[in-house]
C-alpha positions, -999 to 999 in steps of 0.1 A, spaced: 171 -16 -250 150 -41 -230 138 -27 -197 126 -58 -179 149 -75 -154 152 -112 -159 152 -132 -127 156 -167 -113 131 -169 -85 136 -184 -51 141 -221 -53 130 -218 -90 94 -221 -80 67 -213 -106 52 -178 -101 18 -192 -94 31 -213 -65 49 -183 -50 17 -162 -54 -2 -189 -36 23 -191 -8 22 -153 -4 -16 -154 -3 -16 -181 23 10 -161 42 -14 -132 44 -36 -154 65 -7 -169 85 -15 -175 121 -2 -146 143 25 -154 168 13 -161 203 24 -138 231 60 -145 243 48 -135 279 21 -116 297 -7 -131 275 -39 -113 283 -58 -146 281 -38 -159 311 -53 -140 340 -29 -156 365 3 -142 350 -8 -112 329 -17 -93 361 18 -97 376 38 -64 380 64 -73 354 36 -74 328 24 -39 335 34 -17 305 27 14 326 55 6 350 91 17 342 111 -12 327 137 -13 355 109 -19 380 94 -46 358 128 -63 355 134 -62 392 100 -77 399 106 -106 374 141 -113 388 126 -116 423 102 -144 411 128 -166 393 145 -195 410 182 -200 405 176 -230 382 154 -208 360 179 -180 360 208 -201 347 186 -215 318 181 -179 307 218 -172 304 221 -190 270 209 -183 235 182 -210 236 166 -196 267 142 -220 284 106 -213 291 93 -204 326 58 -219 323 47 -210 358 52 -173 350 37 -176 315 71 -170 298 79 -190 266 113 -202 255 133 -178 232 160 -183 207 183 -152 208 204 -162 178 192 -146 145 214 -129 119 208 -100 96 241 -90 81 227 -78 48 191 -91 49 174 -116 72 196 -147 72 190 -184 78 224 -186 97 215 -193 133 185 -213 147 163 -182 153 152 -179 117 134 -203 95 124 -198 58 95 -216 42 57 -215 42 45 -179 44 82 -167 43 100 -185 14 126 -157 11 137 -123 22 154 -94 4 191 -101 1 212 -69 -2 248 -68 -14 274 -81 10 286 -54 34 319 -48 17 300 -39 -15 275 -17 3 303 1 21 318 10 -12 288 33 -17 301 55 12 264 64 16 253 65 53 217 73 42 216 41 21 230 20 50 202 33 73 176 27 46 188 -9 42 186 -14 80 150 -2 80 140 -26 53 158 -55 70 140 -48 103 106 -45 86 112 -80 71 126 -93 104 96 -80 124 72 -94 98 89 -128 101 88 -126 139 51 -118 138 46 -149 117 66 -171 141 96 -175 117 123 -153 133 135 -137 165 139 -100 174 176 -101 184 200 -100 155 238 -105 159 247 -81 131 266 -61 119 302 -72 118 323 -41 122 357 -55 126 385 -38 107 395 -55 74 431 -55 85 446 -82 64 435 -87 27 435 -125 31 409 -126 58 380 -148 47 354 -127 67 366 -94 54 336 -95 30 313 -91 60 329 -59 72 327 -23 60 364 -22 51 397 -12 65 390 23 77 378 27 113 357 59 107 341 43 76 333 11 97 320 31 126 298 53 105 284 22 88 278 6 122 259 36 136 238 40 104 229 4 99 221 -1 136 199 30 136 180 16 106 176 -18 123 166 -6 158 144 24 148 139 58 163 114 50 190 131 63 221 141 35 244 118 10 225 134 -12 199 121 -24 165 148 -52 166 179 -54 187 212 -52 167 246 -64 179 280 -51 169 306 -79 167 333 -93 172 349 -73 200 379 -69 196 410 -73 174 393 -102 157 403 -106 121 419 -140 116 400 -173 111 423 -200 100 457 -192 85 489 -212 83 479 -236 112 466 -208 134 429 -206 140 406 -181 158 400 -204 188 437 -205 197 449 -171 186 463 -146 210 462 -112 193 491 -91 207 479 -56 202 494 -23 214 473 2 234 479 26 205 464 3 178 435 -8 201 424 29 206 434 41 172 420 13 150 403 -18 165 380 -3 190 369 28 170 339 11 151 326 -5 183 328 28 202 309 46 174 284 17 173 276 21 210 278 59 213 265 70 180 243 40 171 230 33 206 233 -4 198 215 -29 220 243 -55 221 280 -61 216 295 -96 210 329 -105 224 351 -126 201 369 -160 203 404 -148 204 425 -136 233 438 -101 233 472 -98 250 467 -131 268 431 -127 280 400 -141 263 379 -112 253 348 -128 268 366 -130 302 382 -96 302 366 -71 326 388 -43 311 371 -48 277 336 -57 288 327 -41 321 351 -11 321 352 -2 284 319 -12 267 296 -7 297 316 17 318 333 42 294 310 38 265 278 34 285 263 4 266 225 4 271 220 -33 264 236 -67 268 270 -83 260 269 -118 243 296 -143 236 305 -155 201 291 -190 199 308 -213 224 334 -187 233 331 -195 270 336 -232 262 365 -223 239 384 -204 265 380 -233 290 383 -263 267 406 -250 240 426 -221 254 427 -237 289 424 -203 305 408 -216 337 413 -248 357 376 -257 361 344 -250 340 329 -233 370 358 -208 371 352 -201 334 316 -194 340 324 -171 369 351 -153 351 328 -146 321 299 -133 341 321 -112 365 339 -97 334 305 -84 322 292 -112 299 254 -113 300 245 -140 275 263 -172 263 257 -183 227 261 -219 237 252 -242 266 282 -235 289 267 -210 314 235 -230 317 256 -260 327 281 -245 351 268 -212 365 247 -227 393 277 -247 407 299 -216 404 275 -198 427 273 -229 451 311 -230 453 313 -193 461 330 -183 428 302 -161 418 273 -143 436 237 -146 427 237 -108 424 262 -112 395 238 -135 377 209 -111 384 230 -82 369 235 -102 337 199 -112 334 188 -76 341 206 -66 309 190 -92 287 155 -90 302 156 -52 298 163 -56 260 134 -81 257 111 -56 274 124 -27 252 114 -50 223 79 -53 236 82 -91 243 65 -86 278 37 -64 265 12 -91 255 0 -99 220 25 -90 192 -4 -80 169 -14 -52 193 21 -37 194 40 -13 172 50 -32 140 23 -58 148 7 -53 114 38 -64 95 35 -97 78 43 -117 46 30 -88 25 59 -67 38 87 -91 28 103 -91 -7 81 -61 -17 89 -44 -50 103 -14 -31 126 -35 -10 139 -53 -41 144 -20 -59 165 -9 -29 187 -40 -32 193 -32 -69 201 5 -61 225 -6 -33 243 -29 -58 245 -1 -84 260 23 -58 286 -2 -46 301 -13 -79 335 3 -84 350 11 -118 387 4 -114 400 9 -149 385 24 -181 410 24 -210 400 44 -240 373 47 -225 359 13 -233 328 18 -211 300 24 -212 290 -1 -239 265 9 -265 234 -12 -271 236 0 -307 272 -9 -314 275 -39 -290 245 -59 -300 261 -93 -293 281 -98 -260 301 -129 -251 295 -134 -214 323 -156 -200 336 -169 -167 328 -190 -136 307 -162 -121 290 -152 -153 257 -169 -144 261 -166 -106 232 -165 -83 239 -177 -47 276 -165 -51 263 -130 -54 249 -129 -19 281 -139 -1 280 -154 34 256 -148 63 228 -145 37 193 -160 37 171 -172 8 169 -144 -17 135 -132 -31 148 -136 -66 181 -135 -85 193 -116 -116 226 -131 -127 251 -112 -148 241 -132 -178 205 -124 -173 213 -87 -167 234 -83 -198 207 -102 -217 183 -73 -211 206 -51 -232 221 -74 -258 221 -108 -274 244 -130 -254 268 -159 -262 275 -177 -229 305 -198 -221 318 -206 -186 354 -209 -195 361 -226 -162 338 -251 -144 341 -231 -112 362 -204 -96 389 -229 -88 395 -231 -126 417 -261 -124 417 -270 -161 415 -255 -196 389 -278 -211 364 -250 -215 388 -224 -228 383 -230 -265 345 -224 -263 352 -191 -244 378 -180 -269 355 -188 -299 326 -168 -282 349 -138 -278 358 -140 -315 322 -138 -326 308 -111 -303 308 -73 -305 321 -71 -269 333 -96 -243 324 -95 -206 345 -118 -183 329 -123 -149 356 -138 -128 368 -137 -92 362 -156 -60 334 -173 -40 328 -189 -6 350 -219 -16 380 -195 -16 372 -169 11 347 -176 40 343 -179 77 371 -202 89 387 -200 54 414 -173 50 432 -170 16 468 -180 11 475 -152 -15 459 -124 -35 460 -138 -70 431 -152 -90 426 -189 -83 438 -216 -107 440 -207 -143 416 -177 -143 444 -153 -153 453 -175 -182 417 -176 -194 413 -138 -191 445 -131 -211 436 -156 -239 401 -144 -242 412 -108 -243 437 -116 -271 410 -133 -292 382 -108 -285 368 -90 -316 355 -61 -295 363 -45 -262 370 -69 -233 356 -60 -199 367 -77 -167 341 -79 -139 354 -92 -105 333 -107 -78 351 -110 -45 350 -99 -9 387 -93 -6 411 -75 -29 427 -93 -58 461 -86 -74 450 -81 -111 481 -61 -121 483 -83 -152 448 -71 -163 454 -35 -153 485 -35 -175 470 -54 -205 461 -30 -233 436 -55 -246 415 -53 -214 395 -22 -218 379 -18 -184 378 -35 -150 348 -34 -126 347 -47 -90 312 -58 -80 321 -74 -46 292 -98 -39 264 -76 -52 233 -93 -38 202 -107 -54 200 -80 -81 237 -80 -88 235 -90 -124 211 -62 -132 233 -37 -115 264 -49 -133 246 -46 -167 233 -11 -158 268 1 -151 283 -17 -182 258 1 -205 258 35 -187 223 34 -174 240 39 -141 271 61 -138 295 42 -114 300 60 -81 316 33 -58 350 38 -41 372 10 -28 367 5 10 400 -14 12 435 -12 -3 442 -36 -32 478 -48 -26 502 -67 -49 508 -103 -41 543 -95 -28 527 -75 0 516 -107 18 546 -129 9 565 -122 41 537 -108 62 522 -131 88 484 -126 94 492 -130 131 512 -98 133 487 -72 145 508 -41 143 493 -14 121 523 9 117 552 1 95 585 -8 110 615 -4 86 638 -20 113 621 -53 110 611 -49 73 574 -47 83 553 -29 57 524 -16 78 487 -21 72 459 -2 55 462 31 36 468 49 69 502 33 76 513 13 45 538 31 23 545 6 -5 531 0 -40 494 -8 -45 473 -22 -73 445 2 -64 444 25 -34 417 28 -7 391 53 -20 398 46 -57 369 46 -81 362 61 -115 332 77 -131 319 81 -167 322 119 -161 348 142 -145 342 160 -112 363 190 -101 364 204 -65 367 239 -54 367 249 -17 342 277 -14 348 284 23 369 269 51 386 283 82 423 286 82 427 286 120 406 269 146 411 275 183 409 244 205 394 253 238 408 236 269 386 228 298 386 251 328 409 232 351 438 222 328 470 240 319 502 233 301 520 223 333 495 195 338 506 177 307 476 190 287 499 201 259 527 176 254 548 173 223 525 198 205 494 177 210 465 182 234 448 154 252 413 150 239 399 146 274 413 180 283 394 197 255 359 211 254 349 188 225 311 193 225 307 217 196 342 218 183 339 212 146 353 225 113 328 235 86 337 234 50 318 244 19 329 226 -13 317 232 -48 316 201 -70 314 207 -107 305 180 -133 327 188 -163 314 160 -185 283 153 -206 268 126 -182 249 132 -150 266 115 -121 267 111 -83 300 120 -68 314 102 -38 335 128 -20 361 116 4 379 141 28 413 131 42 434 148 67 472 146 69 481 155 105 513 174 114 543 152 113 549 130 143 561 95 149 527 82 159 505 100 134 491 82 103 501 93 68 465 104 63 431 95 77 396 97 64 377 125 83 345 128 63 326 117 32 295 128 13 274 120 -17 262 146 -42 243 142 -75 255 167 -101 239 169 -135 261 172 -165 280 206 -168 265 219 -136 277 225 -100 265 217 -65 277 229 -32 283 204 -4 286 212 33 311 191 53 314 192 91 344 176 108 343 169 145 378 179 157 381 156 187 368 126 169 384 129 135 414 153 136 429 136 167 456 109 167 466 83 193 500 83 210 520 52 219 503 50 253 469 48 237 460 84 246 440 103 220 454 137 213 448 166 189 481 177 173 485 214 171 498 230 140 489 226 103 465 197 93 463 194 55 428 185 43 427 167 9 395 165 -12 403 149 -46 431 171 -60 424 200 -38 443 208 -6 434 231 23 457 239 52 440 242 86 459 253 117 447 240 150 459 261 180 452 258 217 432 286 233 463 295 254 495 280 265 490 294 300 464 287 327 428 287 315 403 302 339 368 286 340 
């Protein structure tokens, strides 16, 4: 077996030129100070430049020195310089969804920074169910972001991650999300944000941003686009589903920013809704940071949604609702006149600026020379390092999901399968593997190159592209399959099928891909393996039911090293451990289901099937959490409580509606340390070492507003062959065993909750401390 990883390097540059660029980058000119330059005696001695002063005092001092015209030019993403105070202009808009991205004007590749590590697309990384990995990726991305900032090639404010729920399988941006489960998405958000922002107290390595708040999950479907869409959402679904990842991002991840979305929610643009921004994000959740609009959102709700009569009213509504920064020019154009006309107070503008300026100071942007600050030593040498690229490979390995393995057909043997036909429009993919909101990768390993490290390959595209509109290339693919010891078909989607502003119309493979797969499988001399690249689920029932197709893998969009990871899984160097972060539905599921219907729960009266594994009761191609291994893991619960007492606070009693319909309001419970501890033994029954991804679900007591089941915990454990490991699981009762009633009130159902771990069930009874008056 060959051990080297074949790669196609960034922009296909010769290695000598890349080495020269990196050497030149080592001597790249350091970024000048954004503000408070020690060489400028006139401004560096001003109070807002004094690092020893508390940040709120520094912000107050700076605000007192700005004119109204200067203030409004700081309300937008391309914030203007204030030369008289020694402050340079700043571009707020940079992106780092799964690596430093060149989407947004804040980041520029080239020169000393020709590329950055491109990790798998978020949906793939989420399939690892590995919070430690998510945080590690965040740390690497922020290292590279700081290095690029120091070299003048990027900003420090990154509008990532996207933590919207993958509600409808057709959504073109579902690939950017951590999937359909709110707890999974929220845990991902908190972990990735922690990695990005660092653990430096109130100081920030970079400032992350959880987006797009809220109920945003439609781009352009059947004549309805995100700019015109009014999401009609119940209080129950807002609290139970759509807001959960954002709340966890703010409260558990301490994120520095939240972005409001384009759409309206129940008739009000999210960026003009004080209930969402001022009262929820900042009031209830205590955001320590700023709220930014999606790009041109304020302009959209004035020009497109016609929510206000004048642009000044739109500017005033946005700022008074709690918006601090406009991605777009709108607030710079109309805020001053809004103040002059009495629609807005200058104090409101000051409040918005205080939030953005505080974040800039927490980033060290007012502390003088970047080189003298923490992370000031990061530079070109810290981007695309071997360790970073190895982490991208490891992330891809952990995110690949083995959907089917008939026989078993996998893993392939490099002794028996010496010649492999590699077929399909994604067989030699490079840029396709990094999905959207990506940058310029350090290097690529395509599936063809990855498999080429294990076997001799015969390559045929089969289709010119994923649209697969003709069969001209079929015969070459069929002949290759007849000659080879094994056939690997790399099929699926790309950004021409699913992307921002491009929702899918259905769930089947595009064009004639299915026909190609079936014909190649029929002709193949050896085992036929189907590898799928996609962000969203695909109805591949035909392949699942075809006895000639030995195995099916889903690789998502696996990042720059995706081809190497796919090959490692195919040949068993890596034992697959990924689990699906979203349900794979049959095509019939979407046939009569409008994307515009936001209801999560099924409704038999109107023939509505419900959404996600929590509420949908119909047939699936593959369920949420599905994923096979090359070994077999068995669970045994070593210890778990059978009864847990839920303590009420000292001033509540049953007559005060604390206990209603056998469910206790969460805000009437002493939640602080209320958790359930389990010890689970995981035994590897097979002959291969493997890492087990353990998902814990709870089925609440029956009730008309409870989900069928919900994810309450997950963990990873490496178990060598024929050995056993014990895993500790802690379930926070108020957060994860609660459900939401029809009024949007979160409650803990009393009675028996059934915990499911693989094939094992444990019954846990939750009981209130008393049904009478509780004394404090």
